[in-house]
C-alpha positions in Angstrom: 72.9 131.5 101.8 75.4 130.8 99.0 76.3 127.1 98.8 79.7 125.7 97.7 79.9 122.0 96.6 83.4 120.6 96.8 83.6 117.7 94.3 86.5 115.3 94.6 87.5 114.1 91.1 86.5 110.8 89.7 88.8 107.8 89.9 92.1 108.6 88.3 94.5 106.2 86.6 96.3 104.7 89.6 99.3 102.6 88.6 99.5 104.1 85.1 102.3 106.3 83.8 99.8 109.2 83.7 97.8 109.2 86.9 96.3 112.6 86.0 93.4 111.3 83.9 90.1 109.6 84.7 89.8 105.9 84.3 86.7 104.6 82.6 85.2 104.1 86.0 86.1 107.7 86.9 84.2 109.0 83.9 81.1 106.9 84.8 81.3 108.1 88.4 81.3 111.7 87.2 78.3 111.1 84.9 76.4 109.5 87.8 77.1 112.5 90.0 75.8 114.8 87.3 72.6 112.9 87.0 72.1 112.9 90.8 72.7 116.6 91.0 69.8 117.3 88.7 67.6 117.1 91.8 69.5 119.8 93.6 68.3 123.4 93.4 71.6 124.7 91.9 70.2 127.6 89.8 73.0 128.4 87.4 76.0 127.3 89.3 79.5 128.8 88.9 81.9 126.0 88.0 85.5 126.2 89.1 88.3 123.7 88.4 91.8 123.2 89.5 94.0 122.9 86.4 94.6 119.2 86.6 93.3 116.9 83.9 91.3 114.8 86.4 89.6 117.9 87.6 88.5 119.2 84.2 87.5 115.7 83.0 85.3 115.3 86.1 83.8 118.7 85.5 83.1 117.9 81.8 81.3 114.7 82.5 79.3 116.2 85.4 78.3 119.4 83.7 77.2 117.5 80.5 74.9 115.3 82.6 73.5 118.5 84.3 72.7 119.9 80.8 75.1 122.7 81.4 77.9 123.9 79.1 81.3 122.3 79.8 82.7 125.7 80.8 84.5 126.6 84.0 86.8 129.1 85.7 90.2 127.7 86.6 91.9 128.4 89.9 95.3 126.9 90.7 94.5 127.3 94.4 92.4 124.1 94.1 95.2 122.0 92.7 96.5 119.0 94.6 99.9 119.0 96.3 102.8 117.6 94.3 102.5 114.0 95.4 105.2 112.8 93.0 107.8 115.2 94.5 106.7 114.5 98.1 106.9 110.7 97.5 110.3 110.8 95.7 112.0 112.9 98.3 111.2 110.3 101.0 111.4 107.2 98.7 113.8 107.8 95.8 112.6 104.6 94.0 109.3 106.5 93.4 111.0 108.7 90.8 111.1 105.7 88.5 107.5 104.6 87.7 108.6 101.3 86.1 110.8 100.3 89.0 108.0 101.1 91.5 105.4 99.2 89.5 107.7 96.2 89.3 108.5 96.3 93.1 104.8 96.7 94.0 104.0 93.7 91.9 106.1 91.6 94.3 104.1 92.7 97.3 101.1 90.7 98.6 99.0 93.9 99.1 100.5 96.5 96.8 97.9 99.2 97.4 98.3 98.9 101.2 102.1 99.1 100.9 101.9 102.1 98.6 99.5 103.9 100.9 101.9 103.3 103.9 104.9 104.7 101.9 102.8 107.6 100.7 101.5 108.6 104.1 105.1 108.4 105.5 106.2 110.8 102.8 103.4 113.2 103.4 104.2 113.3 107.2 107.8 114.1 106.3 106.5 116.9 104.1 104.3 118.3 106.8 107.4 118.3 109.2 109.4 120.3 106.7 112.3 117.9 106.6 113.3 118.5 102.9 113.4 121.3 100.4 110.0 121.1 98.7 108.9 123.3 95.8 105.7 124.0 97.9 105.8 123.6 101.7 102.9 122.2 103.7 102.1 125.7 105.1 102.2 127.2 101.6 99.8 124.5 100.3 97.3 125.2 103.1 97.5 128.9 102.6 96.8 128.8 98.9 93.8 126.4 99.3 92.3 128.4 102.0 92.9 131.7 100.1 91.0 130.3 97.1 88.0 129.0 99.1 87.6 132.2 101.0 87.9 134.3 97.9 85.3 132.2 96.2 82.9 132.4 99.2 83.3 136.2 99.5 82.5 136.6 95.8 79.1 134.8 96.0 75.8 136.4 96.6 72.6 135.3 98.2 71.2 132.3 96.3 74.4 131.6 94.4 75.9 128.1 94.2 79.4 127.0 93.1 80.7 123.6 92.0 84.4 123.2 92.7 86.1 120.3 91.0 89.3 119.6 93.0 91.3 116.9 94.8 91.2 115.1 98.2 94.1 117.0 99.6 92.5 120.4 99.0 89.2 119.3 100.4 90.9 117.7 103.4 92.7 121.0 104.2 89.3 122.9 104.1 87.7 120.3 106.4 90.8 120.4 108.7 90.6 124.2 108.9 86.8 124.5 109.5 86.8 121.7 112.1 90.0 123.0 113.8 91.8 119.7 113.5 95.5 118.9 113.7 97.8 118.2 110.7 97.1 114.5 110.8 93.6 115.3 109.5 95.0 115.8 106.0 95.8 112.0 105.9 92.7 110.9 107.8 90.3 112.7 105.4 92.3 112.1 102.3 92.3 108.4 103.0 88.5 108.3 103.3 87.2 110.8 100.7 85.5 108.9 97.9 85.8 109.7 94.2 83.1 112.2 93.1 82.0 112.6 96.7 80.6 116.0 97.6 81.5 118.1 100.6 79.1 121.0 101.1 79.7 124.4 102.6 77.5 127.4 103.2 78.6 131.0 103.3 77.3 133.2 106.1 78.5 136.8 106.6 81.9 136.0 105.2 82.3 132.8 107.2 82.3 129.3 105.8 80.3 126.6 107.5 80.7 122.9 106.9 77.3 121.3 106.2 78.2 117.8 105.1 81.3 115.8 104.2 82.0 113.0 101.7 78.4 112.7 100.4 78.4 109.7 98.0 74.9 108.2 98.1 74.7 108.8 94.4 77.2 106.0 93.8 76.2 102.3 93.7 78.4 100.2 95.9 80.4 98.8 93.0 81.3 102.4 92.0 82.8 103.4 95.3 86.6 104.0 95.0 89.1 106.0 96.9 91.7 107.0 94.3 
């Protein structure tokens, strides 16, 4: 059966003006993943990326370690939701990176405080309480359309590496496990950078084989953003 490997991007640049790039640790996580995947029977995998920089940088590092050309097909369906817009509509301060950074610096546990504010904003988005450029149902629909389109285009023995984000992977898990909307936050909170979630395609259906595989990472390389 065809196999799809959903790869969450490496650690991005949390707290920096441009979050959408890998940190040095994110690059190393991606190289470690590529080396670990050399033991998998991938054949010549189809590589697919969302269009975000953290997706393509993860793909570049992973594919290089696999000895494959750093080439991929892009699919905007695998892009993350607009976290900046979602956060700013619920927490106006978030529109000013410098102000948020300074405020978080006064908090005893800034990452925890930020996560709480972020999850509050995402729940508001899911409830449709503001005018967002992409609604929660629209986000789910585009992610699922892309994963099913990919699955239907694979043949027996094919494999695909999809470099994407935690939100998109969480939507796919939520759908296949028939979970409620809160699953977006539950899974997005726990998916590890460069973790692999594995699907198989069987007669047009997608089946979840494993979630959040990360045994390739040493303990000191485990991160969640």
